C-alpha positions, 0 to 999 in steps of 0.5 A, spaced: 917 589 804 921 584 806 923 583 813 930 586 811 935 581 813 940 585 818 938 588 824 935 595 823 937 602 827 933 608 828 939 613 831 936 621 832 941 626 831 946 622 827 950 627 823 955 629 827 958 628 834 956 622 838 950 620 833 954 620 828 959 616 831 953 611 833 950 610 827 958 609 824 958 604 829 952 600 828 953 599 820 959 596 822 957 591 827 952 590 821 946 594 822 942 597 817 941 605 819 936 609 818 939 617 822 935 623 823 938 630 822 935 637 822 938 642 817 945 639 814 943 635 809 950 634 806 952 632 813 948 627 813 949 625 806 956 625 807 955 620 812 950 615 810 954 615 802 960 614 806 958 608 809 954 605 802 960 605 799 963 601 804 957 596 803 953 598 808 946 600 808 945 607 811 939 612 810 939 619 813 932 623 813 930 629 815 926 630 822 926 635 828 925 631 834 921 636 837 916 636 832 913 630 835 909 628 828 915 629 824 919 624 829 914 619 829 913 619 821 921 618 821 919 612 824 915 609 820 919 611 814 924 606 817 920 600 817 917 602 810 924 601 808 927 596 812 921 592 814 922 592 821 926 596 826 930 593 832 935 598 835 932 604 837 937 610 839 935 617 843 941 621 841 938 627 838 940 633 844 940 640 845 945 643 850 944 650 853 947 654 859 943 660 860 944 663 867 937 661 870 934 668 871 935 669 863 932 662 861 925 664 857 919 659 857 920 657 851 927 655 852 925 650 857 920 648 853 924 646 847 929 643 851 924 639 854 921 637 847 928 635 844 931 632 850 925 629 854 919 629 850 921 626 844 925 620 847 918 618 851 915 619 843 919 615 839 920 609 844 912 609 843 912 609 836 918 604 836 916 599 841 910 598 836 913 594 831 919 591 836 920 583 836 923 581 843 930 582 843 929 589 841 934 595 845 932 602 846 938 605 848 938 612 849 943 618 850 943 622 858 948 626 860 953 625 867 950 632 869 943 629 870 947 627 876 951 632 878 950 639 877 958 642 877 958 649 875 952 654 874 947 655 868 946 648 867 939 648 871 935 646 865 939 642 862 940 637 867 932 637 869 931 634 862 937 629 863 935 627 869 927 625 866 931 620 863 933 616 869 926 615 871 923 615 863 928 609 862 926 605 869 919 606 868 920 604 860 924 598 862 918 596 867 913 596 861 917 593 856 919 588 859 914 583 859 915 584 850 922 582 851 924 589 850 930 592 853 931 600 855 938 603 857 940 610 858 948 611 856 950 618 860 955 622 857 961 625 860 965 632 856 966 629 851 969 631 845 964 635 840 964 641 836 957 642 840 962 641 846 970 641 843 976 639 848 980 646 846 973 651 847 973 656 852 971 651 858 974 645 857 980 647 861 975 646 867 971 640 865 977 636 864 980 638 871 974 634 874 974 627 870 978 622 875 982 620 867 984 628 866 981 629 860 975 629 855 972 623 851 971 621 844 965 619 841 967 613 840 966 611 846 959 612 847 959 609 840 962 603 843 957 603 849 951 603 844 953 598 840 955 593 845 947 594 849 945 592 842 948 587 841 949 580 844 953 584 850 946 587 852 941 582 852 940 581 860 941 589 861 935 593 863 934 599 867 940 601 867 944 607 867 951 606 864 955 612 865 961 613 861 965 620 863 972 618 865 970 619 872 967 626 873 961 622 878 966 618 881 
């Protein structure tokens, strides 16, 4: 297939929350965007159809980030659809707050598969198709660097691993002109962690700005890194948490 005249982005976990905001931001910036979803085909198609109605070039692909073959196939489908890949956004993730004495080995393995292994697998698969000037952007968590509550050990572990991975990949892919960065959100108002949820007030009290962020705040940082402003930024941790970790 001939190369798309637009830059192409692939976003994992783009059917809701932060991922959906990233898909919309990149599409509005002129990217052709492919994004994955696991189960909610209706929500994914609603996002894709809404953006296509506005003249954007967007496709939803069913893929489970915990399944290596499924994830790699989704990237290959993106290449076949658009002919190129310029930006990878590793957004898919799962959140767990299980007390540490109750966490099973299966839960640990699943968290690592989605939150950590998939980032490396997708980065390897995407980089094979990337040209100089391409970007790899992963979504981590401010909880990788500060853990204010119990029950977050496994989640924080999986996100902390992305710090070392980001720095390593920045060195691995730097000679090829590919930047690699990590965006670390704090408490963000999504269905996974709503601003009116049971533990929201305790989280808001930890912030310097006094409240939750919005998915668009994270998407704006991703869009910046994907654009001209991110050309010389690599191996960086960019924390968007309202000052929680200040």
